[in-house]
C-alpha positions in Angstrom: -3.9 -50.2 -58.7 -0.5 -51.6 -59.2 0.4 -54.1 -56.4 4.0 -53.0 -57.0 3.2 -49.4 -56.0 1.7 -50.7 -52.8 4.8 -52.7 -52.0 7.1 -49.8 -53.0 5.2 -47.5 -50.7 6.0 -49.9 -47.8 9.6 -50.1 -48.9 9.7 -46.3 -48.9 8.2 -46.2 -45.4 10.9 -48.6 -44.2 13.6 -46.6 -46.0 12.4 -43.5 -44.1 12.5 -45.4 -40.8 16.0 -46.6 -41.6 17.2 -43.1 -42.3 15.6 -41.8 -39.1 17.2 -44.5 -36.9 20.6 -44.0 -38.7 20.3 -40.3 -38.0 19.6 -40.9 -34.3 22.5 -43.3 -34.0 24.8 -40.7 -35.6 23.6 -38.2 -33.0 24.1 -40.7 -30.2 27.7 -41.4 -31.4 28.4 -37.7 -31.5 26.9 -37.2 -28.0 29.0 -40.0 -26.6 32.1 -38.5 -28.1 31.3 -35.0 -26.9 33.5 -34.3 -23.9 32.9 -30.6 -23.8 31.4 -30.6 -20.3 34.1 -32.8 -18.9 36.9 -30.6 -20.5 35.2 -27.5 -19.2 35.0 -29.0 -15.7 38.7 -30.0 -15.8 39.7 -26.6 -17.0 37.8 -24.9 -14.2 39.5 -27.1 -11.6 42.9 -26.3 -13.0 42.2 -22.6 -13.0 41.0 -22.8 -9.4 44.0 -24.8 -8.3 46.4 -22.3 -10.1 44.7 -19.4 -8.3 45.1 -21.1 -5.0 48.7 -21.9 -5.6 49.3 -18.3 -6.6 47.8 -17.0 -3.4 49.7 -19.5 -1.3 53.0 -18.5 -3.0 52.2 -14.8 -2.3 51.5 -15.6 1.4 54.8 -17.5 1.7 56.7 -14.6 0.1 55.2 -12.0 2.4 55.7 -14.2 5.5 59.3 -14.6 4.5 59.7 -10.9 4.0 58.1 -10.2 7.4 60.3 -12.8 9.1 63.4 -11.3 7.5 62.4 -7.8 8.7 61.7 -9.0 12.2 65.1 -10.7 12.4 66.8 -7.5 11.3 64.8 -5.5 13.9 65.9 -7.9 16.5 69.6 -7.7 15.5 69.4 -3.9 15.4 67.8 -3.7 18.8 70.5 -6.0 20.2 73.2 -3.7 18.8 71.4 -0.6 20.1 70.9 -2.0 23.6 74.5 -3.1 23.8 75.5 0.6 23.7 78.4 -0.1 21.5 79.2 2.4 18.8 79.2 6.1 18.4 76.2 8.3 19.3 75.7 8.9 15.5 75.7 5.1 14.9 73.3 4.5 17.7 71.0 7.2 16.4 71.1 5.7 12.9 70.2 2.3 14.4 67.2 3.9 16.1 66.0 5.5 12.8 66.4 2.1 11.0 64.4 0.4 13.7 61.7 3.0 13.5 61.4 2.6 9.7 61.4 -1.2 10.0 58.7 -1.1 12.7 56.5 1.0 10.3 57.3 -1.4 7.5 56.6 -4.3 9.9 53.1 -3.1 10.6 52.3 -2.8 6.8 53.7 -6.3 6.2 51.7 -7.8 9.0 48.5 -6.4 7.4 49.6 -7.8 4.0 50.2 -11.2 5.6 46.8 -11.2 7.1 45.2 -10.2 3.8 47.2 -12.9 2.1 45.9 -15.5 4.6 42.3 -14.4 3.9 43.0 -14.6 0.2 44.3 -18.2 0.5 41.3 -19.2 2.6 38.9 -17.7 0.0 40.8 -19.3 -2.9 40.8 -22.7 -1.0 37.0 -22.5 -0.5 36.5 -21.5 -4.1 38.7 -24.4 -5.3 36.7 -26.9 -3.2 33.4 -25.4 -4.5 34.6 -25.8 -8.1 35.9 -29.3 -7.5 32.5 -30.3 -6.0 30.7 -28.8 -9.0 33.1 -30.7 -11.3 32.4 -34.0 -9.6 28.7 -33.4 -10.1 29.3 -32.6 -13.8 31.4 -35.7 -14.3 28.8 -37.8 -12.5 26.0 -36.3 -14.6 28.0 -36.9 -17.8 28.6 -40.5 -16.9 24.9 -41.0 -16.3 24.1 -39.3 -19.5 26.5 -41.4 -21.5 25.1 -44.6 -19.9 21.6 -43.5 -20.9 22.7 -42.7 -24.5 24.5 -46.1 -24.8 21.4 -47.8 -23.6 19.3 -45.9 -26.2 21.9 -46.6 -28.8 21.7 -50.3 -28.3 17.9 -50.2 -28.5 18.0 -48.2 -31.7 20.5 -50.6 -33.2 18.1 -53.5 -32.5 15.3 -51.5 -34.1 17.5 -50.7 -37.1 18.3 -54.4 -37.6 14.6 -55.2 -37.5 13.7 -52.5 -40.0 16.5 -53.5 -42.3 15.2 -57.1 -42.3 11.6 -55.9 -42.9 12.9 -53.7 -45.8 14.7 -56.6 -47.4 11.6 -58.8 -47.2 9.4 -56.1 -48.7 11.9 -55.3 -51.5 12.1 -59.0 -52.4 8.5 -59.0 -53.6 9.0 -56.1 -56.0 9.9 -56.8 -59.6 13.5 -55.9 -60.4 12.5 -53.3 -63.0 10.1 -51.6 -60.6 12.7 -51.6 -57.8 15.3 -50.1 -60.2 12.9 -47.3 -61.1 12.2 -46.7 -57.4 15.9 -46.4 -56.6 16.5 -44.0 -59.5 13.6 -41.7 -58.5 14.6 -41.9 -54.8 18.1 -40.7 -55.7 16.8 -38.0 -58.0 14.1 -36.4 -55.8 15.3 -33.7 -53.4 13.2 -35.1 -50.6 14.1 -38.7 -51.5 10.4 -39.5 -52.0 9.9 -41.8 -55.0 6.3 -43.0 -54.4 3.6 -40.4 -53.9 0.1 -41.2 -52.7 -2.8 -39.6 -54.7 -5.2 -37.9 -52.2 -8.3 -36.3 -53.6 -6.9 -36.2 -57.1 -3.7 -34.6 -56.1 -0.1 -36.0 -56.2 1.2 -35.6 -52.7 4.8 -35.5 -54.0 4.5 -32.3 -56.0 1.1 -31.1 -54.7 -0.3 -30.9 -58.2 -3.9 -31.7 -59.0 -4.0 -34.4 -61.6 -6.4 -34.9 -64.5 -9.1 -37.5 -63.6 -8.0 -39.7 -66.5 -4.5 -39.9 -65.0 -5.8 -40.7 -61.6 -8.0 -43.4 -63.1 -5.1 -44.8 -65.0 -3.0 -45.0 -61.9 -5.9 -46.7 -60.0 -6.5 -49.4 -62.6 -3.2 -50.0 -64.3 -1.2 -53.1 -63.4 2.1 -51.4 -64.2 3.6 -48.5 -62.4 2.3 -45.1 -63.4 4.4 -42.0 -62.9 3.1 -38.4 -62.2 3.1 -36.4 -65.4 4.4 -33.4 -63.4 7.1 -34.7 -61.1 7.7 -38.2 -62.3 7.1 -39.9 -59.0 5.4 -43.2 -58.9 1.7 -42.7 -58.2 -0.1 -44.8 -55.6 -3.9 -44.5 -55.4 -5.1 -45.8 -52.0 -8.1 -48.2 -52.1 -11.4 -46.7 -51.1 
């Protein structure tokens, strides 16, 4: 068995661990940069505040209309009770007052409904704001946990990178170059394939016994006759 294949198998394991940690770090960076929840919470708060402001504006407008109508009724009644004017004018005033009184009743109901709508919108705005505060608090906790995990993974990556460099230093340059070429060429990035029960674990092909024996005994690297991967025959 080539000692180089054993060393390259370890290099390959460390390369896989490096790739795994780098992928996790990329996911962590993406998660830290993802502000979707925060943006959604802020949008919900803005919508609730806009709805409340709309209801408050409607209430003010109806209250102003009611106050204007009540002032007109008061003026008309003062003119009516003064007795000044022709009978026709006084009769017209009575009719105007009657119409305004009818309109006053409708406006009072609208004002009450508007007040109820403002109260409901205010409660809904407070509910949404409370929910948004929870979301923002949860998001802050989540980011803190991700940053902690990220720091831990960076330490692990630094350790694995150093281990990989040490393992690769013991591999002959020509063997290391072959490993890198195969790693770049193979779809799964696997350059070294263990031989288990006479089968190449890279391409899952059963190998001739002579090829297995050659890989077991040769000092140099032996490649699979089917896929070209470096064969490693475990001891035992």
